[in-house]
C-alpha positions as CSV (number, residue, x, y, z in Angstrom):
1,M,-80.3,94.4,-4.4
2,R,-82.9,92.0,-5.7
3,V,-83.7,88.8,-3.9
4,Y,-85.2,85.5,-5.2
5,P,-86.1,83.4,-2.2
6,S,-87.3,80.5,-4.2
7,V,-83.7,79.7,-5.3
8,G,-81.8,81.3,-2.4
9,L,-80.3,84.0,-4.6
10,Q,-79.5,87.7,-4.4
11,V,-78.5,89.9,-7.3
12,A,-75.9,91.9,-5.4
13,D,-74.3,95.4,-5.4
14,I,-70.9,94.4,-6.7
15,L,-67.7,96.4,-6.1
16,L,-64.9,96.5,-8.7
17,P,-61.7,98.5,-8.6
18,G,-61.8,101.7,-10.7
19,R,-60.1,101.9,-14.1
20,S,-57.1,103.6,-12.6
21,I,-56.2,100.3,-10.7
22,D,-53.5,98.0,-12.2
23,M,-55.7,94.8,-12.5
24,P,-52.9,92.2,-12.9
25,K,-51.6,93.5,-9.5
26,W,-55.0,93.8,-8.0
27,A,-56.1,90.2,-8.5
28,V,-54.3,87.4,-6.5
29,I,-55.1,83.7,-6.1
30,A,-57.2,82.0,-3.4
31,C,-55.6,82.2,0.1
32,D,-55.6,78.4,0.5
33,Q,-53.3,77.7,-2.4
34,Y,-49.5,77.1,-2.3
35,T,-49.6,76.6,1.4
36,S,-46.3,74.7,1.3
37,Q,-44.7,77.1,-1.1
38,P,-43.9,80.4,0.6
39,E,-41.8,81.3,-2.4
40,Y,-45.0,81.7,-4.5
41,W,-46.4,84.2,-2.1
42,Q,-43.1,86.0,-2.0
43,K,-43.2,86.4,-5.8
44,V,-46.8,87.8,-5.4
45,K,-45.5,90.4,-2.9
46,E,-42.7,91.4,-5.3
47,I,-45.2,91.7,-8.2
48,V,-47.7,93.8,-6.2
49,G,-45.2,96.1,-4.5
50,N,-47.1,99.1,-3.2
51,A,-50.0,98.9,-5.6
52,P,-53.6,98.5,-4.4
53,S,-54.2,94.8,-4.3
54,T,-56.4,92.1,-2.9
55,L,-53.2,90.8,-1.4
56,N,-53.8,93.5,1.3
57,L,-57.3,92.2,1.9
58,I,-56.7,88.5,2.4
59,F,-54.7,86.2,4.7
60,P,-52.7,83.6,2.7
61,E,-52.8,80.4,4.7
62,V,-49.1,79.9,4.2
63,Y,-48.6,82.5,7.0
64,L,-51.1,81.0,9.5
65,G,-49.7,80.2,12.9
66,K,-47.0,82.9,12.7
67,N,-46.4,85.2,15.6
68,D,-47.8,88.3,13.8
69,E,-51.2,86.7,13.0
70,E,-53.3,89.1,15.0
71,A,-51.5,92.1,13.5
72,H,-52.0,90.7,10.0
73,I,-55.7,90.3,10.6
74,H,-56.0,93.9,12.0
75,A,-54.1,95.2,8.9
76,I,-56.5,93.4,6.6
77,N,-59.5,95.1,8.2
78,Q,-57.7,98.5,8.1
79,S,-56.9,98.1,4.4
80,M,-60.5,97.3,3.6
81,A,-61.7,100.4,5.3
82,S,-58.9,102.5,3.7
83,F,-59.7,101.2,0.2
84,L,-63.4,102.2,0.8
85,D,-62.4,105.6,2.1
86,Q,-60.2,106.3,-0.9
87,G,-63.0,105.5,-3.3
88,L,-61.1,102.8,-5.1
89,F,-64.2,100.9,-6.1
90,D,-67.0,101.4,-8.6
91,S,-70.3,99.9,-7.7
92,F,-73.3,98.5,-9.7
93,E,-76.3,96.2,-9.1
94,G,-76.3,93.2,-11.3
95,L,-74.6,89.9,-12.2
96,V,-71.1,89.5,-13.6
97,A,-70.6,86.9,-16.4
98,V,-67.0,85.6,-16.0
99,E,-64.7,83.8,-18.5
100,R,-61.5,82.2,-17.2
101,Q,-59.0,80.9,-19.7
102,V,-56.1,78.7,-18.8
103,G,-54.3,77.3,-21.8
104,A,-56.9,76.0,-24.2
105,S,-59.5,75.6,-21.4
106,V,-62.3,78.3,-21.1
107,R,-64.5,78.2,-18.0
108,K,-67.7,80.2,-17.6
109,G,-69.4,81.5,-14.5
110,I,-71.7,84.0,-13.0
111,M,-71.0,86.2,-9.9
112,L,-74.0,86.4,-7.6
113,A,-74.8,86.1,-3.9
114,L,-76.4,83.1,-2.1
115,D,-78.5,83.1,1.0
116,L,-76.7,81.7,4.0
117,E,-80.0,80.8,5.6
118,K,-80.3,78.1,2.9
119,Y,-76.7,76.7,3.5
120,D,-75.7,74.1,6.1
121,F,-72.1,72.7,6.0
122,N,-72.8,69.9,8.4
123,R,-72.5,66.4,7.1
124,G,-75.9,64.9,6.1
125,S,-77.6,68.3,5.8
126,Q,-80.7,68.7,3.6
127,S,-80.3,72.4,2.7
128,L,-80.6,73.9,-0.7
129,I,-76.9,74.8,-0.6
130,R,-74.5,72.1,0.7
131,A,-70.8,71.3,1.2
132,T,-69.4,68.6,-0.9
133,E,-66.7,67.6,1.5
134,G,-66.2,67.6,5.3
135,T,-65.4,70.9,6.9
136,I,-62.3,71.1,9.0
137,L,-63.6,73.2,11.9
138,D,-60.1,74.2,13.2
139,R,-59.5,76.0,9.9
140,L,-62.4,78.4,10.6
141,P,-61.3,80.6,13.6
142,P,-58.6,82.7,11.7
143,R,-61.1,83.3,8.9
144,I,-63.9,84.2,11.4
145,K,-61.5,86.7,13.1
146,I,-61.1,88.5,9.7
147,R,-64.8,88.4,8.6
148,K,-66.4,89.4,11.9
149,N,-65.0,92.9,11.7
150,A,-64.6,93.1,7.9
151,P,-66.6,95.8,5.9
152,L,-66.0,93.8,2.7
153,E,-66.0,90.2,1.4
154,L,-63.8,89.1,-1.5
155,P,-64.8,85.5,-2.6
156,H,-62.8,82.7,-4.1
157,I,-65.9,80.4,-3.7
158,L,-67.0,78.3,-6.6
159,V,-70.5,76.8,-6.4
160,L,-71.8,74.2,-8.8
161,V,-75.2,73.6,-10.4
162,D,-75.9,70.2,-12.1
163,D,-77.3,71.5,-15.4
164,P,-76.5,69.1,-18.3
165,Q,-78.9,71.1,-20.6
166,K,-76.9,74.3,-19.9
167,T,-79.9,76.4,-19.1
168,V,-78.6,78.6,-16.3
169,I,-75.1,80.0,-16.9
170,E,-74.5,79.6,-20.6
171,P,-77.4,81.8,-21.8
172,V,-76.3,84.6,-19.5
173,W,-72.7,84.4,-20.8
174,D,-74.0,84.4,-24.4
175,S,-76.1,87.5,-23.8
176,V,-73.1,89.7,-23.2
177,Q,-70.6,88.6,-25.8
178,N,-71.2,91.7,-27.9
179,T,-70.8,94.1,-25.0
180,R,-67.8,95.8,-23.6
181,P,-66.2,93.8,-20.7
182,L,-65.8,95.2,-17.2
183,Y,-62.3,93.8,-17.1
184,D,-60.0,91.8,-19.4
185,F,-56.5,91.0,-18.4
186,D,-53.8,88.4,-17.8
187,L,-53.5,86.9,-14.3
188,M,-50.1,86.8,-12.6
189,L,-47.7,83.9,-12.5
190,G,-49.1,81.8,-15.4
191,S,-52.6,81.5,-14.2
192,G,-54.2,82.4,-17.5
193,H,-56.6,85.2,-18.6
194,I,-59.8,86.5,-17.1
195,K,-62.7,88.5,-18.6
196,G,-65.9,89.7,-17.0
197,W,-69.1,91.5,-18.3
198,K,-71.8,93.4,-16.5
199,V,-75.2,91.7,-16.8
200,T,-78.1,94.1,-16.1
201,D,-80.7,92.8,-18.7
202,A,-83.9,92.1,-16.7
203,D,-85.1,89.4,-19.1
204,V,-81.7,87.6,-18.9
205,E,-81.9,87.6,-15.1
206,K,-85.5,86.5,-15.1
207,N,-84.7,83.5,-17.4
208,M,-81.8,82.5,-15.3
209,V,-83.9,82.4,-12.2
210,A,-86.6,80.4,-14.0
211,A,-84.0,77.9,-15.1
212,L,-82.8,77.5,-11.5
213,E,-86.4,77.1,-10.3
214,K,-86.9,74.3,-12.8
215,L,-83.8,72.5,-11.6
216,S,-85.0,72.8,-8.0
217,D,-88.5,71.5,-8.7
218,P,-89.0,68.6,-6.2
219,G,-90.5,66.3,-8.8
220,T,-87.7,67.0,-11.3
221,F,-85.1,66.6,-8.6
222,Q,-86.5,63.2,-7.4
223,K,-86.7,61.8,-11.0
224,K,-83.2,63.1,-11.9
225,Y,-81.4,61.6,-8.9
226,R,-83.7,58.5,-8.4
227,V,-84.6,59.5,-4.8
228,G,-87.9,59.8,-2.9
229,P,-89.5,62.8,-1.2
230,E,-87.5,62.2,2.0
231,K,-84.5,63.8,0.2
232,S,-84.7,67.6,0.1
233,V,-83.6,69.4,-3.0
234,L,-79.9,70.1,-3.5
235,L,-79.5,72.9,-6.0
236,Y,-76.1,74.3,-5.2
237,A,-73.0,72.2,-4.3
238,V,-69.9,74.0,-3.0
239,G,-67.0,73.1,-5.3
240,D,-64.2,75.3,-4.0
241,G,-64.0,77.6,-1.0
242,N,-66.1,75.5,1.3
243,H,-64.3,76.9,4.4
244,S,-64.8,80.5,3.2
245,L,-68.5,79.9,2.8
246,A,-68.6,78.0,6.2
247,T,-66.9,81.1,7.7
248,A,-69.5,83.4,6.3
249,K,-72.3,81.1,7.6
250,S,-70.6,80.9,11.1
251,V,-70.3,84.7,11.4
252,W,-73.9,85.2,10.1
253,E,-75.2,82.8,12.8
254,M,-73.3,84.7,15.4
255,N,-74.6,88.1,14.4
256,K,-78.1,87.7,12.8
257,G,-80.0,88.1,16.1
258,R,-78.4,91.5,16.5
259,L,-78.3,92.6,12.9
260,G,-81.7,91.4,11.6
261,M,-82.6,89.2,8.7
262,D,-82.2,91.9,6.0
263,H,-78.5,92.6,6.8
264,P,-76.1,92.2,3.8
265,S,-74.0,89.6,5.7
266,R,-76.9,87.2,5.3
267,Y,-75.6,86.6,1.8
268,A,-72.3,85.6,0.4
269,L,-70.8,86.4,-3.0
270,V,-69.8,83.4,-5.1
271,E,-69.1,82.4,-8.6
272,L,-71.7,79.9,-9.9
273,E,-70.5,77.3,-12.4
274,N,-72.0,74.4,-14.3
275,L,-70.8,71.0,-13.3
276,H,-71.1,70.1,-17.0
277,D,-68.8,72.8,-18.3
278,P,-66.3,70.7,-20.3
279,S,-63.4,72.8,-19.0
280,L,-64.3,71.8,-15.4
281,V,-62.0,69.0,-14.5
282,F,-61.8,67.3,-11.1
283,E,-58.3,66.8,-10.0
284,P,-57.2,64.7,-6.9
285,I,-55.9,66.4,-3.8
286,H,-52.8,64.6,-2.6
287,R,-51.4,64.5,1.0
288,V,-47.9,65.2,2.3
289,L,-46.8,64.4,5.9
290,T,-43.9,66.3,7.3
291,G,-41.7,65.4,10.3
292,T,-41.9,61.7,9.9
293,N,-40.6,58.7,7.9
294,S,-42.0,55.9,5.8
295,E,-41.1,53.2,8.4
296,A,-43.3,54.9,11.1
297,I,-46.2,55.4,8.7
298,L,-46.1,51.9,7.4
299,A,-46.1,50.5,10.9
300,G,-49.1,52.6,11.6
301,M,-50.9,51.5,8.5
302,H,-50.3,47.8,9.2
303,S,-51.7,48.3,12.7
304,F,-54.7,50.2,11.4
305,Y,-55.6,48.1,8.3
306,G,-54.3,44.8,9.6
307,A,-54.3,41.9,7.1
308,R,-56.3,43.9,4.6
309,L,-53.1,45.9,3.7
310,K,-50.8,45.0,0.9
311,I,-47.6,47.0,0.1
312,E,-45.8,46.8,-3.2
313,T,-42.6,48.6,-4.2
314,I,-42.7,50.4,-7.6
315,D,-39.7,51.6,-9.5
316,S,-41.0,54.9,-10.9
317,F,-43.5,57.6,-10.3
318,D,-45.1,57.0,-13.7
319,K,-45.7,53.3,-13.0
320,M,-47.1,54.1,-9.6
321,V,-49.5,56.6,-11.1
322,D,-50.6,54.2,-13.9
323,K,-51.3,51.5,-11.4
324,V,-53.4,53.7,-9.1
325,R,-55.4,55.2,-12.0
326,H,-56.2,51.9,-13.6
327,H,-56.9,49.9,-10.5
328,T,-60.1,47.9,-10.6
329,G,-61.9,45.5,-8.4
330,F,-63.3,45.6,-4.9
331,S,-60.1,46.7,-3.3
332,Q,-58.6,50.3,-3.3
333,C,-55.1,51.6,-3.8
334,F,-53.1,54.8,-3.4
335,G,-49.5,55.6,-4.0
336,M,-46.8,56.5,-1.4
337,L,-43.8,58.7,-2.2
338,T,-40.8,58.8,0.0
339,P,-37.3,60.2,-0.4
340,G,-36.2,56.6,-1.1
341,G,-38.8,55.6,-3.7
342,F,-42.4,54.7,-4.5
343,L,-44.9,52.3,-3.0
344,I,-48.4,51.1,-3.7
345,A,-50.7,50.5,-0.8
346,E,-53.7,48.3,-1.6
347,V,-56.5,48.0,1.0
348,L,-58.8,45.0,0.7
349,Q,-62.5,45.2,1.9
350,P,-62.3,49.1,2.3
351,D,-64.8,50.8,4.6
352,S,-65.1,53.9,2.4
353,N,-66.5,54.2,-1.2
354,L,-63.5,56.2,-2.3
355,P,-59.7,55.6,-1.8
356,V,-59.4,59.1,-0.3
357,G,-61.8,58.2,2.5
358,T,-60.0,54.9,3.1
359,L,-56.6,56.8,3.5
360,Q,-58.1,59.7,5.4
361,A,-59.6,57.4,8.1
362,F,-56.1,56.1,8.8
363,L,-54.4,59.5,8.7
364,D,-57.0,61.1,11.1
365,K,-56.4,58.4,13.7
366,W,-52.6,58.1,13.3
367,L,-52.1,61.9,13.5
368,Q,-53.8,62.0,16.9
369,T,-50.8,60.1,18.3
370,A,-48.1,61.7,16.1
371,S,-48.1,65.2,17.6
372,T,-44.9,66.3,15.8
373,V,-46.2,65.3,12.3
374,A,-48.0,67.9,10.2
375,I,-50.2,67.3,7.1
376,D,-50.7,69.4,4.0
377,Y,-53.1,69.0,1.1
378,V,-51.4,69.7,-2.2
379,H,-52.4,70.0,-5.9
380,G,-50.4,68.7,-8.9
381,D,-47.9,65.9,-9.5
382,D,-44.9,68.2,-9.6
383,V,-45.6,69.7,-6.2
384,L,-46.2,66.3,-4.7
385,I,-43.0,64.9,-6.1
386,D,-41.0,67.9,-4.9
387,L,-42.3,68.0,-1.4
388,S,-42.1,64.2,-1.0
389,S,-38.5,64.1,-2.0
390,K,-37.4,66.1,1.0
391,P,-36.0,64.3,4.1
392,G,-38.7,63.8,6.8
393,N,-41.6,64.0,4.3
394,V,-43.9,61.3,2.9
395,G,-46.5,61.9,0.2
396,F,-49.6,60.1,-0.8
397,Y,-50.9,60.0,-4.4
398,L,-54.6,59.6,-4.9
399,P,-56.8,59.0,-7.9
400,A,-59.3,61.6,-9.2
401,M,-63.0,61.0,-8.7
402,S,-65.6,61.3,-11.5
403,K,-67.6,64.5,-11.3
404,D,-70.7,62.9,-12.8
405,E,-71.7,61.3,-9.5
406,L,-70.9,64.3,-7.3
407,F,-74.5,65.5,-6.7
408,R,-76.0,62.0,-6.2
409,T,-73.2,61.0,-3.8
410,V,-73.7,64.1,-1.7
411,I,-77.5,63.6,-1.7
412,L,-77.2,60.0,-0.7
413,D,-74.1,59.9,1.5
414,G,-73.7,63.4,2.7
415,A,-70.4,65.3,2.4
416,L,-67.5,63.5,0.9
417,P,-64.3,63.0,2.9
418,R,-62.5,66.3,3.2
419,K,-60.1,67.3,0.4
420,T,-61.5,64.7,-1.9
421,F,-61.2,66.6,-5.1
422,S,-60.1,69.9,-6.6
423,M,-61.6,71.7,-9.5
424,G,-58.4,72.1,-11.4
425,E,-54.8,72.5,-10.2
426,A,-53.5,75.3,-8.0
427,H,-52.8,77.9,-10.8
428,E,-56.3,77.4,-12.1
429,K,-58.0,78.4,-8.9
430,R,-60.2,81.5,-8.6
431,F,-58.5,84.9,-8.1
432,Y,-59.9,87.6,-5.8
433,L,-61.3,90.3,-7.9
434,E,-64.9,91.4,-7.2
435,A,-65.9,92.6,-3.7
436,R,-69.2,93.3,-1.8
437,K,-70.0,95.3,1.3
438,I,-71.1,93.2,4.2
439,A,-71.2,95.9,6.9
């Protein structure tokens, strides 16, 4: 392992399944996807069967809160140990250049490890690595239970650098295009194709670190974001998997006094991507409430927003979407979907800079008094329409935010409201593939 403290980076010992493993069965999508669609995960189980798979090493959140949760966590840790004992992995020290293709879109990334000592997920932090959205603390305990006894980590974390000149990731990717890939296969259930290459060229690694050091130069940082020296450098912004990285941080803080500062769990394996990759699209994350009705929610909204709230009935989903996406002015709006139709909620003089923050402020307060109502965060119009059409459900449609202001917003305002954006839709999320020893 090689460590570059100036940019909080470790070139890790990466584990990949041996060539005898059926890779399309090995790789499964991030555990926090399809949380309202158990049928998706049932299909995954049917595809995997008894084959070695990362499905045995993760806890899909669709199953959280079930009676067998503790047994499931114990089985995960046992499977990790068993896979290691069976010698299913090959290991090498280096980077992995990753290419993910979904349709015509091709996304590039680099697998490496980041220093958790340089990460703080609390709002307003000034760390080199920062969360882009609020962390939901009650989502951490099940993940902590898994990681604290886990010999392995398998990341679905995507971390962004703001590199418009494409000096960090793209040269690494270019350097391996004439070499044999480590893996090259189709992902299950329509999630596209993935390819990865081993990167062990010392000069390529050196140039990548130099590019990161240039991005993190305080003078360059202050000029780029139009801030003063009171703002510390933000080099890495967590795009996806914030709760997984927060889990790694929490476990490290619990254990570092006992394990020492050189322990492998000080670092977390992530995929680094460029905010300016043209294939990287920010999608909105919608909300669905279950166990309620539109009358109760509208009454709560009128009470919360008062005279600032205006409600308009819309006769189709497409018209609702068009109105939300093209809304201008000083007010904000979002859509509501009920089994009976579609509404537009417009809020005058909003307290938040983004519609998602304006809506979430209401939901957080209202849900405190609606103990039988549950909330889910969903990706994609089709899923939102399907879930909102069911009796007892109400959905909220939100506009996407521009990715160009992400870093400056986090620098100036701290983390965005939780679940503000998604990097792509559910089927485009990262799949578990590479692993790393943490014990």
